[in-house]
N, C-alpha and C positions, 0 to 999 in steps of 0.2 A: 554280106552276111552269110556267105556260103559255108564258112568254117565254124559257125556258132553251134554250141551244144544246145540241146532242147531247153535246158534251164536258162541259158543266156538268150536264146531266141524269145522265150517268154518275157524276160526282163526288157528286151529291146522293144517288143510290141506293146507292152504295158507303158513303157516310156513314151512311145509315139502316141498312144491313146491319151495320155495325160497332156502332152503338148498340144493336141488338137483342141482340148478344152481350155487351155491357157490362152489361146487366141480368142479373147472375149468377143470381139466383133464378128469374127468369122464363125465362131461356134454358135452364135445366136441363129445364124442362117442354117447351120447344120442341124441344130436341135429342132427348129421349126420343120425342116424337111423330114427329119426322123419321126417326129410326131405324126405327120400325115402318112408316112409310109407304114407305120405301125397300125394305125386305124384301118387303112386300106388293106394291108396284109392280113389282118385278122378276119376281115370280111371275106377276102378272096379264099383264105384257107378253109373257112367253113363251107364255101360254095364248092370248092374243088374236091374236098374229102367227104362232103355231105355229113359233116360231124358238127352238131351244134356245140359251141363253146360257151358254157355257162359259168363254170368255175375255172379261173385262170391263175396258175401259179407263176410267180415271177421272182425277181431277186432284189435284195437291198444293195445299192451301188457302192462299190469300193474300188480304189485304185484306178480311177479314171473311167470306170464303166458308165455308160449313159444312164442318167437318172430319168426313168420313165414313169415314175409314180403319178405325176399329173396327167400324163397321156392316158394311163390305164384308169384313173379315176373318171376321166371324161368318157372313156369306153363303157365303164360301169354305169354312169348316169344315163346313158342312152337306153339302157334296159335294166330296170331295178331288180330283176331276178338274177342278175349276174353277181358273182362274188370274186374277190381277189384274195390271194393267199401267198404267204411267204414261207420259205423252207425253214424247218427246224433240223439242225444237223447234229447227228450223233456219229462219232468217229467210226469210219469204215462200215457204216450202215446206210441203207436207202434213205432218202430224204422224206420227211413227213411235212406236209403242207398245212399250215394253220391260217384260218381266215384273218384278213387284215383290213383295217380301215384307218382313217385319220385319227380316231380316238383309241386305237389299240395300244395297250400297254406293252412296251418293248423291253427286252432284257439282252445283255450281251450273251452271245452264243459261242460256238466253236470259232476260233480265230478272232474272237471279239466282235463278230458281225452281229448286228442287232436282229432279233427274231421275236415273234409274238410270245408273250409270257403265258397267259392262261386262255388263249383263244381256242376256238373249236377246230379240231382237225377235220379236213374235208378232202374228198377225192376230187382231183382236178382233171379237166378234160384236155388241157394243154398246159405246157410249161414253157415260159420264156427264160432262156439261159443266156448269160452274157458270153462273149467270145474274147479270148486273148487274141486270137487270129482265126482265119477260116480259109478253106480252099475247096475247089471242085475236083472230083475224081470219080470215074466210073458212073457218070450220069447222076451223081449225088453230091450233096454239099456237106462238108465236115467241119466240125468245130474243134479248135484247140483251146482247152481250158487250162486250169492251173495244175492239173496232174493228179488231183485227189480222186477223180473218177466218180464223184457223187451223182452227177446227172446220168451217166451211163449205168451206174449200179442201180439207180432208181428204176430206169426203164427196163433193164434186164430182169428186175425182180417180178415183173408181171408174167403170169403163166400164159401159155399159148392160147388158152381159152378166154383170157381177159383182154378187153380192149385197152391198150396202153394209151397214155396221154400223147398228144401230138407234141413234137419237140420243135420249138421256135428259137432260132438264134437271132440276137440283136447285136449289131456291130457297126463299125464305120467302114465305108468303102476302102479306106486306106489300110485296113487290117487283112487284106487278102494276101495269102502266102503263096510264094512260088512252090510248085509241087516238089522240087528237089530239096526243100528245106525240112520237110516233115513227112514221115511215112505214116499211113493209116494202119492201125492195128486192129486185131479181131475184137478187142474189148471196146473199141470206139463205136458210138452210135451215130448214124447219120441224122442230119437235121431234116425235118419235113419242109421247112422254109427258112431262109435267111432274110432278115429285114435290115436294110441299111438306109442311109439318108437318101439314096438315089432310087431305090426300088425294092420290090419283094422278089426274091429269087427262089423258085420252087424246085425241089428235086424232081427231075423229069418223070420218075416213076409215078408221081401223084397224078400226072396228066395222062398216063397210059390208060386205054380202055380196059 
């Protein structure tokens, strides 16, 4: 894959992500492991950062992204003060997160991705973002997305005086990129933690005194 363009690289890793889920028997094990990793990772992230996570933004799954709705509903049930939220996307603008539950009325949004219709917009303490691929560099973990820059734009919209939401990546182990295939750019925002089916991988700066 060394000669692939970034667009072709995205296509290849999306294809691999879909293939993982097409292995029905194998994916059942992967999904169960990912479920546990997410619940443990959220708990560990709060402890490491000393940041309570009450309002949690996440994504509606498309193109082979792991469907984590059931996992997050369980996380919410464990503490009834918690809220889940999905992004409402406006072209070239930061994301707005609106509260979501099983009874939320949904409508097609940008790129025909379902989003809450008339739900309440809320400030989120953390955002779970899907990864096309991921890699480690400079003691941090980086997420390759679709190229629209919406998650990066959202986090960069916070003023220095504001506490930004924690950024959580969810991906499969198999989506790790070789460092030679993708260069990190100044507009890319590092993940605070990457959660895969095998573990929670924290950027080491979170563990520094």
